[in-house]
Phi, psi and omega in degrees: 000166175241156178238127181275132181253003185118162180048238181248025187249123178232149173232154171289130180300327177300332182272357185278125181267325182185149175245126193231142175281119179312306186296311184272335181277335182278000170292332179283135179291330177298315180291325178292322181287328175297310187291321177298314178298318179297321180295312179302328180267021180046043179255000179267130182240109176285117185280330175216159173270008170284173174306117182295134180245336185209166169221147182239127183263124180230153173249107185243110182055051179059022172236127180284128174231144184240121176258132186252122190237151175275354180268148185286156182298322183295321175294320172295326172298314178297315177296315185293322180290344184287351188258000000 
């Protein structure tokens, strides 16, 4: 199945490693460092230019990608659990 992350972006649910809330998870220095490193390595994909509410970490073809979405993590989790 696929999960719609916003705009015209969908990912396979099998590829999802985790769905994270931007407000609560970016408090941690480790998460900030992870996102900074992913950005430097060009693994971050902004789904929308609106205020980010969540990020989704995926393993696509043995490559880690981080999708930043304007949709809340709770909404994404509900969409994922409907499959």
